[in-house]
KEMARKOL-222290 format. One record per residue (C-alpha): residue number from 1; x, y, z. Coordinates in pm, 1 decimal, always signed. Layout:
<k = NUM px = X py = Y pz = Z> $
...
This chain:
<k = 1 px = -241.0 py = +3572.0 pz = +398.2> $
<k = 2 px = -193.1 py = +3229.9 pz = +235.8> $
<k = 3 px = -251.7 py = +2901.4 pz = +416.2> $
<k = 4 px = +124.5 py = +2839.2 pz = +425.6> $
<k = 5 px = +191.5 py = +3184.3 pz = +577.3> $
<k = 6 px = -77.8 py = +3134.3 pz = +841.3> $
<k = 7 px = +67.2 py = +2795.7 pz = +941.6> $
<k = 8 px = +420.0 py = +2936.6 pz = +962.4> $
<k = 9 px = +296.1 py = +3223.3 pz = +1180.3> $
<k = 10 px = +121.0 py = +2980.9 pz = +1416.4> $
<k = 11 px = +432.9 py = +2762.7 pz = +1420.5> $
<k = 12 px = +637.9 py = +3060.3 pz = +1538.0> $
<k = 13 px = +389.4 py = +3103.5 pz = +1823.4> $
<k = 14 px = +446.1 py = +2738.3 pz = +1917.4> $
<k = 15 px = +94.9 py = +2620.8 pz = +1833.5> $
<k = 16 px = -29.7 py = +2446.7 pz = +1520.7> $
<k = 17 px = -405.3 py = +2384.3 pz = +1552.5> $
<k = 18 px = -579.5 py = +2162.6 pz = +1296.0> $
<k = 19 px = -611.1 py = +2356.2 pz = +969.5> $
<k = 20 px = -944.6 py = +2420.4 pz = +805.9> $
<k = 21 px = -924.5 py = +2167.6 pz = +525.8> $
<k = 22 px = -1181.9 py = +2102.8 pz = +252.4> $
<k = 23 px = -1444.1 py = +1846.9 pz = +349.5> $
<k = 24 px = -1470.6 py = +1513.1 pz = +173.8> $
<k = 25 px = -1780.6 py = +1653.1 pz = -0.5> $
<k = 26 px = -1581.5 py = +1953.7 pz = -126.7> $
<k = 27 px = -1316.3 py = +1720.7 pz = -266.7> $
<k = 28 px = -1576.3 py = +1493.3 pz = -426.1> $
<k = 29 px = -1737.7 py = +1790.0 pz = -598.3> $
<k = 30 px = -1402.9 py = +1879.4 pz = -756.9> $
<k = 31 px = -1375.2 py = +1536.7 pz = -921.1> $
<k = 32 px = -1546.5 py = +1457.8 pz = -1256.0> $
<k = 33 px = -1865.9 py = +1257.1 pz = -1199.5> $
<k = 34 px = -1761.1 py = +973.1 pz = -1431.9> $
<k = 35 px = -1476.9 py = +883.7 pz = -1194.5> $
<k = 36 px = -1730.5 py = +730.9 pz = -955.8> $
<k = 37 px = -1873.5 py = +496.8 pz = -1220.7> $
<k = 38 px = -1783.2 py = +130.0 pz = -1176.6> $
<k = 39 px = -1790.0 py = -43.1 pz = -1512.0> $
<k = 40 px = -1817.4 py = -417.6 pz = -1458.0> $
<k = 41 px = -1702.1 py = -507.4 pz = -1808.7> $
<k = 42 px = -1389.2 py = -291.6 pz = -1777.8> $
<k = 43 px = -1304.1 py = -433.0 pz = -1435.4> $
<k = 44 px = -1340.7 py = -793.7 pz = -1553.7> $
<k = 45 px = -1134.4 py = -713.9 pz = -1861.3> $
<k = 46 px = -845.9 py = -597.1 pz = -1642.4> $
<k = 47 px = -874.4 py = -913.9 pz = -1432.1> $
<k = 48 px = -851.8 py = -1131.8 pz = -1745.4> $
<k = 49 px = -568.2 py = -917.1 pz = -1881.6> $
<k = 50 px = -356.0 py = -963.7 pz = -1570.5> $
<k = 51 px = -424.7 py = -1336.5 pz = -1549.8> $
<k = 52 px = -313.5 py = -1367.6 pz = -1912.6> $
<k = 53 px = +3.5 py = -1170.0 pz = -1836.6> $
<k = 54 px = +86.4 py = -1409.6 pz = -1553.8> $
<k = 55 px = +23.4 py = -1704.0 pz = -1788.2> $
<k = 56 px = +243.0 py = -1542.2 pz = -2054.6> $
<k = 57 px = +528.5 py = -1508.7 pz = -1806.7> $
<k = 58 px = +514.5 py = -1880.9 pz = -1736.2> $
<k = 59 px = +509.6 py = -1955.4 pz = -2110.3> $
<k = 60 px = +837.7 py = -1770.3 pz = -2161.7> $
<k = 61 px = +997.9 py = -1895.0 pz = -1837.5> $
<k = 62 px = +1166.6 py = -2201.2 pz = -1987.4> $
<k = 63 px = +1343.5 py = -2022.9 pz = -2277.5> $
<k = 64 px = +1437.8 py = -1729.9 pz = -2051.3> $
<k = 65 px = +1604.6 py = -1960.2 pz = -1802.8> $
<k = 66 px = +1758.7 py = -2176.7 pz = -2076.2> $
<k = 67 px = +1922.3 py = -1891.4 pz = -2266.3> $
<k = 68 px = +1998.6 py = -1645.6 pz = -1985.7> $
<k = 69 px = +2048.4 py = -1869.1 pz = -1682.5> $
<k = 70 px = +2017.1 py = -1733.4 pz = -1329.4> $
<k = 71 px = +2044.4 py = -1373.3 pz = -1450.3> $
<k = 72 px = +1743.4 py = -1424.9 pz = -1676.6> $
<k = 73 px = +1554.3 py = -1599.8 pz = -1397.3> $
<k = 74 px = +1623.8 py = -1307.8 pz = -1163.4> $
<k = 75 px = +1487.4 py = -1063.2 pz = -1422.9> $
<k = 76 px = +1185.5 py = -1291.8 pz = -1468.5> $
<k = 77 px = +1124.9 py = -1284.2 pz = -1092.0> $
<k = 78 px = +1114.2 py = -903.7 pz = -1101.6> $
<k = 79 px = +874.5 py = -908.1 pz = -1397.4> $
<k = 80 px = +652.9 py = -1151.5 pz = -1208.6> $
<k = 81 px = +665.6 py = -923.6 pz = -905.3> $
<k = 82 px = +521.8 py = -629.5 pz = -1096.4> $
<k = 83 px = +268.5 py = -833.2 pz = -1295.5> $
<k = 84 px = +162.0 py = -1022.8 pz = -983.6> $
<k = 85 px = +115.8 py = -693.9 pz = -802.4> $
<k = 86 px = -96.8 py = -565.0 pz = -1090.8> $
<k = 87 px = -322.4 py = -868.5 pz = -1045.4> $
<k = 88 px = -328.6 py = -795.0 pz = -674.3> $
<k = 89 px = -447.9 py = -438.3 pz = -744.4> $
<k = 90 px = -750.8 py = -571.3 pz = -935.5> $
<k = 91 px = -837.9 py = -795.7 pz = -640.9> $
<k = 92 px = -773.0 py = -496.8 pz = -415.9> $
<k = 93 px = -1043.6 py = -303.0 pz = -606.0> $
<k = 94 px = -1279.4 py = -595.0 pz = -547.9> $
<k = 95 px = -1200.2 py = -590.2 pz = -176.7> $
<k = 96 px = -1287.2 py = -221.5 pz = -158.3> $
<k = 97 px = -1607.1 py = -262.2 pz = -358.1> $
<k = 98 px = -1479.7 py = -40.1 pz = -638.8> $
<k = 99 px = -1459.8 py = -332.9 pz = -882.7> $
<k = 100 px = -1835.1 py = -342.1 pz = -948.9> $
<k = 101 px = -2168.8 py = -259.0 pz = -787.7> $
<k = 102 px = -2229.6 py = -628.2 pz = -713.8> $
<k = 103 px = -2084.0 py = -757.9 pz = -388.9> $
<k = 104 px = -2110.3 py = -1122.2 pz = -500.2> $
<k = 105 px = -1911.2 py = -1048.6 pz = -815.7> $
<k = 106 px = -1652.8 py = -852.4 pz = -617.4> $
<k = 107 px = -1605.8 py = -1149.0 pz = -385.4> $
<k = 108 px = -1574.5 py = -1403.0 pz = -667.9> $
<k = 109 px = -1329.0 py = -1194.1 pz = -870.2> $
<k = 110 px = -1140.1 py = -1093.5 pz = -557.0> $
<k = 111 px = -1078.3 py = -1457.8 pz = -472.7> $
<k = 112 px = -978.6 py = -1532.6 pz = -833.5> $
<k = 113 px = -720.6 py = -1251.7 pz = -820.7> $
<k = 114 px = -585.5 py = -1308.4 pz = -468.9> $
<k = 115 px = -591.9 py = -1685.4 pz = -412.2> $
<k = 116 px = -316.8 py = -1761.9 pz = -671.6> $
<k = 117 px = -105.5 py = -1501.4 pz = -487.8> $
<k = 118 px = -164.1 py = -1692.8 pz = -161.8> $
<k = 119 px = -344.7 py = -1392.6 pz = -14.6> $
<k = 120 px = -665.6 py = -1480.0 pz = +174.9> $
<k = 121 px = -916.1 py = -1240.0 pz = +21.8> $
<k = 122 px = -1169.7 py = -1182.6 pz = +300.8> $
<k = 123 px = -914.5 py = -1155.1 pz = +586.2> $
<k = 124 px = -705.5 py = -909.9 pz = +385.4> $
<k = 125 px = -1018.1 py = -709.4 pz = +301.2> $
<k = 126 px = -1090.5 py = -678.8 pz = +673.4> $
<k = 127 px = -742.9 py = -569.1 pz = +782.2> $
<k = 128 px = -685.7 py = -335.5 pz = +488.2> $
<k = 129 px = -1009.2 py = -145.3 pz = +552.0> $
<k = 130 px = -873.5 py = -37.5 pz = +891.5> $
<k = 131 px = -571.3 py = +124.3 pz = +726.0> $
<k = 132 px = -791.5 py = +324.5 pz = +490.1> $
<k = 133 px = -1034.2 py = +436.8 pz = +756.4> $
<k = 134 px = -754.6 py = +561.4 pz = +984.0> $
<k = 135 px = -466.0 py = +660.9 pz = +758.3> $
<k = 136 px = -185.5 py = +832.7 pz = +953.0> $
<k = 137 px = -360.1 py = +768.3 pz = +1286.5> $
<k = 138 px = -84.7 py = +682.9 pz = +1535.8> $
<k = 139 px = -277.5 py = +401.9 pz = +1704.4> $
<k = 140 px = -532.3 py = +273.8 pz = +1454.5> $
<k = 141 px = -336.8 py = +269.1 pz = +1126.4> $
<k = 142 px = -210.4 py = -78.7 pz = +1209.3> $
<k = 143 px = -139.1 py = -194.3 pz = +854.7> $
<k = 144 px = +142.5 py = +62.1 pz = +853.1> $
<k = 145 px = +257.7 py = +60.4 pz = +1214.6> $
<k = 146 px = +413.8 py = +386.4 pz = +1322.8> $
<k = 147 px = +726.7 py = +363.6 pz = +1537.6> $
<k = 148 px = +767.1 py = +617.1 pz = +1817.7> $
<k = 149 px = +1093.0 py = +682.8 pz = +1997.9> $
<k = 150 px = +974.5 py = +462.5 pz = +2286.6> $
<k = 151 px = +886.2 py = +178.6 pz = +2046.9> $
<k = 152 px = +1225.4 py = +213.5 pz = +1884.2> $
<k = 153 px = +1416.2 py = +200.4 pz = +2213.1> $
<k = 154 px = +1211.9 py = -95.2 pz = +2340.7> $
<k = 155 px = +1304.1 py = -318.2 pz = +2045.9> $
<k = 156 px = +1549.3 py = -602.0 pz = +2090.2> $
<k = 157 px = +1846.6 py = -636.5 pz = +1855.9> $
<k = 158 px = +1663.4 py = -878.3 pz = +1626.5> $
<k = 159 px = +1358.1 py = -652.7 pz = +1584.5> $
<k = 160 px = +1577.8 py = -347.2 pz = +1526.3> $
<k = 161 px = +1791.6 py = -525.8 pz = +1271.5> $
<k = 162 px = +1497.0 py = -671.7 pz = +1079.4> $
<k = 163 px = +1312.4 py = -338.3 pz = +1066.0> $
<k = 164 px = +1617.2 py = -150.2 pz = +940.6> $
<k = 165 px = +1731.5 py = -417.8 pz = +694.6> $
<k = 166 px = +1581.9 py = -309.7 pz = +360.3> $
<k = 167 px = +1592.5 py = -654.2 pz = +198.6> $
<k = 168 px = +1355.3 py = -782.6 pz = +467.2> $
<k = 169 px = +1087.3 py = -651.3 pz = +230.0> $
<k = 170 px = +1092.7 py = -995.7 pz = +65.0> $
<k = 171 px = +962.8 py = -1143.8 pz = +392.9> $
<k = 172 px = +747.8 py = -866.4 pz = +538.5> $
<k = 173 px = +438.3 py = -951.5 pz = +332.0> $
<k = 174 px = +451.4 py = -1329.3 pz = +320.3> $
<k = 175 px = +510.4 py = -1483.0 pz = +569.3> $
<k = 176 px = +553.0 py = -1178.2 pz = +799.4> $
<k = 177 px = +222.1 py = -997.4 pz = +763.9> $
<k = 178 px = -10.2 py = -1250.4 pz = +601.0> $
<k = 179 px = +85.8 py = -1575.9 pz = +774.5> $
<k = 180 px = +261.2 py = -1482.6 pz = +1100.2> $
<k = 181 px = +33.0 py = -1184.5 pz = +1148.7> $
<k = 182 px = +270.6 py = -908.5 pz = +1252.9> $
<k = 183 px = +68.6 py = -602.5 pz = +1360.5> $
<k = 184 px = -283.5 py = -718.6 pz = +1268.5> $
<k = 185 px = -295.6 py = -1092.6 pz = +1338.2> $
<k = 186 px = -259.8 py = -1391.1 pz = +1107.7> $
<k = 187 px = -474.0 py = -1384.1 pz = +795.0> $
<k = 188 px = -441.9 py = -1764.3 pz = +772.8> $
<k = 189 px = -548.5 py = -1865.1 pz = +1124.3> $
<k = 190 px = -927.0 py = -1824.6 pz = +1188.6> $
<k = 191 px = -869.3 py = -1776.5 pz = +1562.1> $
<k = 192 px = -611.3 py = -1497.9 pz = +1536.3> $
<k = 193 px = -681.9 py = -1158.7 pz = +1694.1> $
<k = 194 px = -788.8 py = -1027.1 pz = +1352.6> $
<k = 195 px = -1123.0 py = -1209.4 pz = +1376.0> $
<k = 196 px = -1390.8 py = -1127.0 pz = +1631.5> $
<k = 197 px = -1684.2 py = -1348.0 pz = +1534.5> $
<k = 198 px = -1761.4 py = -1685.1 pz = +1377.4> $
<k = 199 px = -1871.4 py = -1537.4 pz = +1044.4> $
<k = 200 px = -1528.3 py = -1378.1 pz = +998.7> $
<k = 201 px = -1363.0 py = -1704.9 pz = +1102.6> $
<k = 202 px = -1564.2 py = -1902.6 pz = +847.5> $
<k = 203 px = -1480.6 py = -1649.4 pz = +578.5> $
<k = 204 px = -1114.4 py = -1680.1 pz = +674.2> $
<k = 205 px = -1131.6 py = -2059.3 pz = +643.2> $
<k = 206 px = -1291.5 py = -2032.6 pz = +298.0> $
<k = 207 px = -1035.5 py = -1780.8 pz = +166.3> $
<k = 208 px = -745.8 py = -1980.9 pz = +307.3> $
<k = 209 px = -883.6 py = -2298.3 pz = +147.8> $
<k = 210 px = -883.5 py = -2120.9 pz = -190.2> $
<k = 211 px = -517.3 py = -2027.5 pz = -135.8> $
<k = 212 px = -425.1 py = -2383.0 pz = -37.2> $
<k = 213 px = -598.7 py = -2521.2 pz = -346.8> $
<k = 214 px = -397.9 py = -2282.9 pz = -566.2> $
<k = 215 px = -77.6 py = -2369.5 pz = -384.4> $
<k = 216 px = -138.3 py = -2742.4 pz = -424.5> $
<k = 217 px = -235.7 py = -2701.4 pz = -790.1> $
<k = 218 px = +94.9 py = -2524.8 pz = -853.7> $
<k = 219 px = +274.2 py = -2808.3 pz = -669.1> $
<k = 220 px = +104.7 py = -3066.3 pz = -893.9> $
<k = 221 px = +175.7 py = -2872.4 pz = -1214.4> $
<k = 222 px = +542.1 py = -2845.9 pz = -1112.6> $
<k = 223 px = +579.3 py = -3222.8 pz = -1091.3> $
<k = 224 px = +515.3 py = -3259.6 pz = -718.0> $
<k = 225 px = +861.1 py = -3118.2 pz = -656.5> $
<k = 226 px = +915.6 py = -2906.2 pz = -345.4> $
<k = 227 px = +1225.2 py = -2755.5 pz = -504.2> $
<k = 228 px = +1035.8 py = -2653.4 pz = -819.1> $
<k = 229 px = +746.0 py = -2522.4 pz = -607.9> $
<k = 230 px = +974.7 py = -2286.0 pz = -422.1> $
<k = 231 px = +1179.1 py = -2189.1 pz = -727.3> $
<k = 232 px = +893.3 py = -2125.2 pz = -969.9> $
<k = 233 px = +602.8 py = -2035.7 pz = -742.1> $
<k = 234 px = +694.9 py = -1920.4 pz = -391.5> $
<k = 235 px = +1004.3 py = -1716.6 pz = -481.4> $
<k = 236 px = +818.4 py = -1533.1 pz = -762.0> $
<k = 237 px = +542.9 py = -1461.0 pz = -508.7> $
<k = 238 px = +803.8 py = -1321.7 pz = -269.1> $
<k = 239 px = +890.9 py = -1066.5 pz = -539.9> $
<k = 240 px = +521.3 py = -979.9 pz = -572.2> $
<k = 241 px = +519.2 py = -931.6 pz = -194.1> $
<k = 242 px = +828.4 py = -712.2 pz = -214.4> $
<k = 243 px = +668.3 py = -490.5 pz = -479.9> $
<k = 244 px = +353.3 py = -466.3 pz = -266.5> $
<k = 245 px = +554.2 py = -370.6 pz = +43.5> $
<k = 246 px = +767.2 py = -124.7 pz = -153.2> $
<k = 247 px = +474.5 py = +48.6 pz = -323.8> $
<k = 248 px = +273.2 py = +70.6 pz = -2.5> $
<k = 249 px = +570.8 py = +191.9 pz = +200.2> $
<k = 250 px = +662.9 py = +469.5 pz = -41.1> $
<k = 251 px = +299.6 py = +579.6 pz = -62.4> $
<k = 252 px = +297.5 py = +664.3 pz = +308.2> $
<k = 253 px = +657.6 py = +730.3 pz = +406.9> $
<k = 254 px = +861.4 py = +1044.2 pz = +356.0> $
<k = 255 px = +1080.2 py = +1274.5 pz = +561.7> $
<k = 256 px = +804.4 py = +1533.1 pz = +600.1> $
<k = 257 px = +486.9 py = +1327.0 pz = +641.6> $
<k = 258 px = +285.0 py = +1379.5 pz = +958.3> $
<k = 259 px = +123.1 py = +1122.8 pz = +1187.6> $
<k = 260 px = -149.3 py = +1219.8 pz = +1432.5> $
<k = 261 px = -243.2 py = +1124.8 pz = +1784.0> $
<k = 262 px = -617.9 py = +1056.0 pz = +1834.6> $
<k = 263 px = -710.1 py = +1410.4 pz = +1941.7> $
<k = 264 px = -547.5 py = +1561.2 pz = +1631.7> $
<k = 265 px = -648.5 py = +1308.3 pz = +1368.4> $
<k = 266 px = -915.0 py = +1391.7 pz = +1109.2> $
<k = 267 px = -1003.5 py = +1178.5 pz = +807.4> $
<k = 268 px = -908.2 py = +1431.6 pz = +537.1> $
<k = 269 px = -605.3 py = +1548.5 pz = +733.6> $
<k = 270 px = -477.8 py = +1192.1 pz = +757.0> $
<k = 271 px = -535.4 py = +1120.5 pz = +388.5> $
<k = 272 px = -336.3 py = +1429.3 pz = +283.8> $
<k = 273 px = -27.3 py = +1248.9 pz = +415.1> $
<k = 274 px = -50.2 py = +1005.1 pz = +124.6> $
<k = 275 px = +203.8 py = +1053.6 pz = -156.0> $
<k = 276 px = +168.7 py = +987.3 pz = -529.2> $
<k = 277 px = +489.8 py = +847.1 pz = -673.9> $
<k = 278 px = +568.0 py = +804.8 pz = -1042.7> $
<k = 279 px = +781.4 py = +496.9 pz = -1108.3> $
<k = 280 px = +818.2 py = +544.4 pz = -1483.1> $
<k = 281 px = +926.0 py = +276.7 pz = -1735.6> $
<k = 282 px = +557.7 py = +195.3 pz = -1798.4> $
<k = 283 px = +523.2 py = +53.7 pz = -1447.5> $
<k = 284 px = +257.8 py = +302.4 pz = -1335.7> $
<k = 285 px = +29.2 py = +190.9 pz = -1617.8> $
<k = 286 px = +111.6 py = -177.3 pz = -1562.9> $
<k = 287 px = +22.0 py = -144.1 pz = -1194.3> $
<k = 288 px = -305.7 py = +33.9 pz = -1276.2> $
<k = 289 px = -190.5 py = +375.2 pz = -1146.9> $
<k = 290 px = -212.1 py = +271.6 pz = -784.3> $
<k = 291 px = +133.3 py = +432.2 pz = -759.3> $
<k = 292 px = +67.5 py = +775.7 pz = -909.1> $
<k = 293 px = -304.4 py = +786.0 pz = -824.8> $
<k = 294 px = -284.9 py = +677.7 pz = -463.1> $
<k = 295 px = -406.4 py = +1003.9 pz = -308.4> $
<k = 296 px = -732.6 py = +976.5 pz = -502.7> $
<k = 297 px = -760.1 py = +610.5 pz = -409.2> $
<k = 298 px = -722.2 py = +690.4 pz = -40.0> $
<k = 299 px = -979.8 py = +965.4 pz = -35.5> $
<k = 300 px = -1241.5 py = +753.9 pz = -218.0> $
<k = 301 px = -1122.3 py = +397.1 pz = -175.2> $
<k = 302 px = -1469.9 py = +241.1 pz = -199.9> $
<k = 303 px = -1593.3 py = +456.0 pz = -488.0> $
<k = 304 px = -1327.1 py = +510.8 pz = -756.8> $
<k = 305 px = -1200.4 py = +213.1 pz = -963.7> $
<k = 306 px = -834.6 py = +213.9 pz = -1061.5> $
<k = 307 px = -904.1 py = +310.3 pz = -1423.3> $
<k = 308 px = -1045.3 py = +648.9 pz = -1311.8> $
<k = 309 px = -773.5 py = +740.2 pz = -1061.7> $
<k = 310 px = -577.2 py = +969.8 pz = -1290.7> $
<k = 311 px = -880.1 py = +1177.8 pz = -1387.8> $
<k = 312 px = -976.7 py = +1203.3 pz = -1022.3> $
<k = 313 px = -623.4 py = +1311.2 pz = -933.7> $
<k = 314 px = -652.2 py = +1621.1 pz = -1152.1> $
<k = 315 px = -956.9 py = +1735.4 pz = -955.1> $
<k = 316 px = -784.5 py = +1670.9 pz = -623.1> $
<k = 317 px = -482.2 py = +1874.9 pz = -730.1> $
<k = 318 px = -709.0 py = +2174.4 pz = -787.2> $
<k = 319 px = -894.6 py = +2156.1 pz = -457.9> $
<k = 320 px = -569.7 py = +2114.4 pz = -259.6> $
<k = 321 px = -388.3 py = +2388.7 pz = -452.2> $
<k = 322 px = -438.2 py = +2651.4 pz = -173.4> $
<k = 323 px = -246.9 py = +2422.3 pz = +64.8> $
<k = 324 px = +62.8 py = +2403.5 pz = -152.7> $
<k = 325 px = +386.5 py = +2428.6 pz = +50.2> $
<k = 326 px = +204.9 py = +2315.1 pz = +365.4> $
<k = 327 px = +184.6 py = +1962.2 pz = +510.1> $
<k = 328 px = -165.9 py = +1931.0 pz = +361.1> $
<k = 329 px = -106.4 py = +2002.3 pz = -6.2> $
<k = 330 px = -114.1 py = +1746.0 pz = -285.7> $
<k = 331 px = +206.5 py = +1540.5 pz = -270.5> $
<k = 332 px = +367.5 py = +1389.1 pz = -578.1> $
<k = 333 px = +720.6 py = +1285.0 pz = -666.5> $
<k = 334 px = +889.3 py = +1113.6 pz = -960.1> $
<k = 335 px = +1093.5 py = +821.2 pz = -831.5> $
<k = 336 px = +1259.4 py = +633.4 pz = -1114.3> $
<k = 337 px = +1501.8 py = +523.6 pz = -841.2> $
<k = 338 px = +1208.4 py = +379.0 pz = -645.6> $
<k = 339 px = +1389.0 py = +63.1 pz = -532.1> $
<k = 340 px = +1688.2 py = +254.0 pz = -397.2> $
<k = 341 px = +1455.7 py = +511.9 pz = -240.3> $
<k = 342 px = +1281.8 py = +226.3 pz = -61.5> $
<k = 343 px = +1611.6 py = +82.4 pz = +61.8> $
<k = 344 px = +1735.6 py = +424.8 pz = +175.6> $
<k = 345 px = +1417.5 py = +518.7 pz = +362.0> $
<k = 346 px = +1409.8 py = +186.2 pz = +546.4> $
<k = 347 px = +1728.8 py = +296.8 pz = +720.0> $
<k = 348 px = +1681.3 py = +673.7 pz = +732.2> $
<k = 349 px = +1324.1 py = +691.0 pz = +862.9> $
<k = 350 px = +1375.6 py = +526.5 pz = +1198.2> $
<k = 351 px = +1121.3 py = +670.7 pz = +1443.5> $
<k = 352 px = +871.1 py = +950.0 pz = +1504.6> $
<k = 353 px = +897.4 py = +1235.9 pz = +1752.3> $
<k = 354 px = +657.8 py = +1516.9 pz = +1835.5> $
<k = 355 px = +662.1 py = +1805.6 pz = +1591.8> $
<k = 356 px = +393.1 py = +1982.6 pz = +1794.6> $
<k = 357 px = +127.8 py = +1868.3 pz = +2038.5> $
<k = 358 px = -46.3 py = +1561.3 pz = +1895.5> $
<k = 359 px = +147.2 py = +1580.1 pz = +1565.8> $
<k = 360 px = +444.3 py = +1353.7 pz = +1499.9> $
<k = 361 px = +701.4 py = +1346.0 pz = +1224.3> $
<k = 362 px = +1010.1 py = +1141.7 pz = +1153.1> $
<k = 363 px = +1304.3 py = +1248.4 pz = +1365.5> $
<k = 364 px = +1514.3 py = +1349.2 pz = +1065.2> $
<k = 365 px = +1232.5 py = +1572.0 pz = +940.1> $
<k = 366 px = +1177.8 py = +1751.4 pz = +1270.6> $
<k = 367 px = +1549.5 py = +1796.0 pz = +1333.8> $
<k = 368 px = +1599.9 py = +1926.6 pz = +981.5> $
<k = 369 px = +1316.1 py = +2175.0 pz = +1021.4> $
<k = 370 px = +1450.3 py = +2298.2 pz = +1354.0> $
<k = 371 px = +1798.7 py = +2338.0 pz = +1209.3> $
<k = 372 px = +1660.1 py = +2535.4 pz = +913.5> $
<k = 373 px = +1470.1 py = +2767.5 pz = +1150.6> $
<k = 374 px = +1780.7 py = +2821.5 pz = +1361.7> $
<k = 375 px = +1991.5 py = +2909.6 pz = +1057.6> $
<k = 376 px = +1717.8 py = +3137.8 pz = +931.2> $
């Protein structure tokens, strides 16, 4: 009897106990050993590469705007969004410790990558770690807050409208998450609920100072013009924030993904609810395969640098092969329509309901499954 058959049989009996999944050690053993090697030279090279790409975009900005007007500027904003996100991914590796074996170098390079993006490095490192440690945990996966039916019904009209409005993605990262501190606490204010001790508060102040220096430097380079600062610095960064929100959202949201209450959550079980998505058009390579190698990243977020994610993914596919056609198999989807998928899911995936005891799924997924069973 296959794993899928066993789960379906238990589902018919009205009980779906936690499956016997491979341990994190089993999964690690299925991955080539070289994937866990952090090459400092390679990591620094990618950091320099992405900084040069950002610089190159600014070099072509003037002719693009001159010859193509607002349409060209809009296309340039999108290009900046993807390139800026690629730079973010390198800093993201540093925050996880997968950039190099040297914490001091990780911290320096992490600040170099994140400060120009107005992202406080140490505060983000702190909040993001919680998401990785408790992926798909109903209460503790705060970076990706899960909305239950009660949460949904308790919202006021403004909260409901903002959550369902897909274009709010331009605001959800900055200022929503980073500055205002929705869900986790402000990453800019040392006394927000995100920080519990004075060391964290001092680290916050340092990272924020780096961001402010970058922001002021951009203001000076743009002729001390507030208009130019917003047009050529903040708005491009809002596109980088949109790409970040979009990529992260699609990595963890789908009709059939499961979310677990504390008594049902297990580390590997939670990580299997991560989805690899192929964007195509060269974007997966540009963004360092954080899109189509995200399952591997989630399982070994402190150990595998981005340039080994695809090799690691092949090993993970093999070890999760027995769980194919179950909620715990390897999940991958080609989404060349990624932007429209993001917009559609923002509206369609409204709230979670119980699929079984301690296991939640989006309402549309549970209702669809029940309808399919009834027809069957």
